[in-house]
C-alpha positions as CSV (number, residue, x, y, z in Angstrom):
1,M,160.8,102.1,86.9
2,R,157.9,100.7,84.8
3,R,155.5,103.2,86.4
4,L,157.5,106.2,85.1
5,P,156.3,105.8,81.5
6,T,152.7,105.4,82.7
7,I,152.9,108.5,84.8
8,L,154.5,110.5,81.9
9,L,151.8,109.2,79.4
10,T,149.1,110.2,81.9
11,G,150.6,113.7,82.2
12,V,150.8,114.1,78.4
13,L,147.2,113.0,78.0
14,A,146.0,115.4,80.7
15,V,147.9,118.3,79.1
16,A,146.5,117.4,75.6
17,A,143.0,117.2,77.0
18,A,143.4,120.7,78.5
19,V,144.9,122.2,75.3
20,F,142.7,120.3,72.8
21,P,139.2,119.8,74.5
22,A,136.9,117.2,73.0
23,G,134.4,118.3,70.5
24,P,134.1,119.2,66.8
25,A,136.9,121.3,65.3
26,G,136.1,124.9,65.2
27,A,133.3,124.7,67.9
28,A,132.8,128.0,69.5
29,G,131.2,126.7,72.6
30,P,130.0,123.6,74.4
31,G,127.5,122.8,71.7
32,P,123.7,123.0,71.2
33,G,121.7,122.1,74.4
34,V,124.5,122.9,76.8
35,A,124.5,126.3,78.4
36,P,127.9,128.2,78.3
37,G,129.8,127.7,81.5
38,T,128.2,124.3,82.3
39,T,129.7,120.9,82.2
40,V,128.4,117.4,81.6
41,A,129.7,115.2,84.4
42,L,130.7,111.6,83.4
43,S,130.2,109.0,86.1
44,P,133.5,108.5,87.9
45,D,134.1,105.1,86.6
46,R,133.6,106.0,82.9
47,P,136.5,107.6,81.1
48,A,135.9,110.4,78.6
49,G,136.4,109.8,74.9
50,N,135.0,107.5,72.4
51,T,133.1,105.6,75.1
52,D,130.6,108.4,75.0
53,L,129.8,108.0,71.3
54,L,126.7,106.2,70.1
55,S,126.5,105.8,66.3
56,V,124.6,103.7,63.8
57,R,127.5,101.2,64.2
58,G,126.7,100.8,67.9
59,A,128.6,101.7,71.1
60,G,131.9,100.3,72.2
61,P,131.9,96.5,71.9
62,F,128.1,96.6,71.3
63,R,128.2,96.7,67.5
64,I,125.1,96.3,65.4
65,G,125.0,92.8,64.1
66,A,127.1,91.4,67.1
67,S,126.0,88.0,68.4
68,L,124.1,87.8,71.8
69,T,126.0,84.5,72.4
70,R,129.4,86.2,71.9
71,L,128.6,89.2,74.0
72,T,127.2,87.0,76.8
73,S,130.3,84.8,76.7
74,A,132.5,87.9,77.0
75,G,130.7,88.8,80.2
76,L,129.2,92.0,78.6
77,I,125.5,91.1,79.1
78,D,124.0,91.6,82.6
79,W,120.4,90.5,82.2
80,T,118.0,89.6,79.4
81,A,114.2,89.7,78.9
82,L,112.1,88.3,76.1
83,D,110.1,91.1,74.5
84,C,107.6,91.2,71.7
85,E,108.1,89.1,68.5
86,G,111.1,87.2,70.0
87,V,113.2,90.3,70.5
88,V,115.5,90.0,73.5
89,T,116.1,93.2,75.5
90,A,119.3,93.3,77.6
91,G,121.2,95.3,80.1
92,V,125.0,95.5,79.8
93,T,128.0,95.4,82.0
94,G,131.3,97.3,82.0
95,E,131.7,101.0,81.3
96,W,128.4,101.1,79.5
97,A,126.4,99.6,82.4
98,G,123.5,101.9,83.4
99,V,124.0,104.0,80.2
100,I,122.7,101.9,77.4
101,M,120.2,99.1,76.8
102,V,120.5,96.8,73.8
103,A,118.0,94.6,71.8
104,F,118.6,91.5,69.8
105,R,116.5,89.9,67.0
106,N,117.4,86.4,65.9
107,G,120.4,86.5,68.2
108,R,121.9,89.6,66.5
109,L,122.2,93.1,68.0
110,V,119.7,95.4,66.2
111,E,119.3,98.3,68.5
112,V,121.3,100.3,71.1
113,G,119.5,103.0,73.1
114,T,120.1,105.5,76.0
115,A,118.1,107.9,78.1
116,T,121.3,109.7,79.4
117,A,123.6,112.4,78.1
118,P,126.3,111.6,77.3
119,P,126.5,109.6,75.0
120,R,126.0,111.7,71.9
121,S,125.8,111.0,68.2
122,P,128.8,111.6,65.9
123,S,127.1,114.9,65.0
124,G,126.8,116.0,68.6
125,A,123.1,115.3,69.3
126,S,122.0,113.8,72.6
127,V,119.2,113.3,75.1
128,G,117.9,116.6,76.5
129,M,118.0,118.5,73.3
130,S,115.0,120.2,71.7
131,W,113.6,119.3,68.3
132,A,114.9,122.6,67.0
133,E,118.4,121.9,68.1
134,L,118.3,118.6,66.2
135,E,117.1,120.4,63.1
136,Q,120.0,122.8,63.5
137,I,122.5,119.9,63.8
138,Y,121.1,117.6,61.0
139,G,119.4,120.0,58.6
140,P,117.9,118.2,55.6
141,R,119.5,114.9,56.6
142,G,116.8,114.4,59.4
143,A,113.1,114.8,59.8
144,L,110.5,115.1,62.5
145,I,108.1,112.1,62.2
146,H,105.0,110.8,64.0
147,N,104.0,107.2,64.9
148,D,101.1,105.6,63.0
149,A,98.7,106.4,65.9
150,G,99.7,110.0,65.7
151,D,100.3,110.3,69.4
152,A,104.1,110.4,69.5
153,T,106.8,112.5,67.8
154,A,110.4,111.6,67.0
155,Y,113.3,112.9,65.0
156,L,114.7,110.5,62.4
157,V,118.1,110.5,60.7
158,R,118.7,107.8,58.0
159,F,122.1,106.2,57.2
160,G,121.4,103.6,54.6
161,N,119.6,100.7,56.3
162,R,120.3,102.1,59.7
163,V,118.9,105.1,61.7
164,E,119.3,107.4,64.6
165,L,116.0,107.9,66.3
166,F,115.4,110.5,69.0
167,T,112.1,110.0,70.7
168,G,110.1,112.3,73.0
169,H,110.4,112.9,76.8
170,P,107.4,111.9,78.9
171,I,107.2,115.2,80.8
172,R,108.7,117.9,78.6
173,S,109.2,118.7,74.9
174,G,112.3,117.4,73.3
175,V,114.5,114.3,73.3
176,G,114.1,111.7,76.1
177,Y,115.5,108.7,74.4
178,F,118.2,108.2,71.7
179,Q,118.5,104.9,69.9
180,V,120.4,103.6,66.9
181,G,120.1,100.5,64.9
182,L,118.6,98.8,61.9
183,A,115.7,100.8,60.4
184,D,113.5,97.8,59.9
185,H,113.6,97.3,63.7
186,V,114.1,100.8,65.3
187,E,111.9,102.9,63.0
188,R,109.3,100.2,62.5
189,A,108.9,99.7,66.3
190,F,108.4,103.4,66.8
191,R,105.9,103.8,63.9
192,Q,103.9,100.7,64.7
193,G,104.4,100.3,68.4
194,H,104.6,96.8,69.9
195,S,102.1,94.2,68.9
196,C,102.1,92.4,72.2
């Protein structure tokens, strides 16, 4: 008998998803960068919903400022590698495995990044979009920037001391990597490059 409420809840959620599709209120179509009539497939083990949202707060349990020790103890870190200037880069486990990478400075999470779509930003931006699509989404809140060497382009959106940064794709024009985090880490690393 305990399975009946679960089955009913699942049915209600399925109907709600069909009647109220995910996306911003009043959206006329699938959004910028997605051709009408196409779908973006989630991997079968990843449920739809907030798990596909990457914001300046982080993603899921991977919150900016979270402790590497705590996330490791919780079994959420798969592997780590020591990077430049003592930054620890890590892969994650769980529903975000293979979707995001994280970076820690002084034992605290300072960056979350992805080369896949979804996830998307709270404004609907994601990997695969063009610079023009980002400008349509963010307007005057964002800006196209270049690194100090002048050989790379990115789109930057500031949120206080945090940023969303969309960097280029190695083969085609547009977004190839989407990262969020502390400006003094994410933006500085893009502008200055790594020192090692």
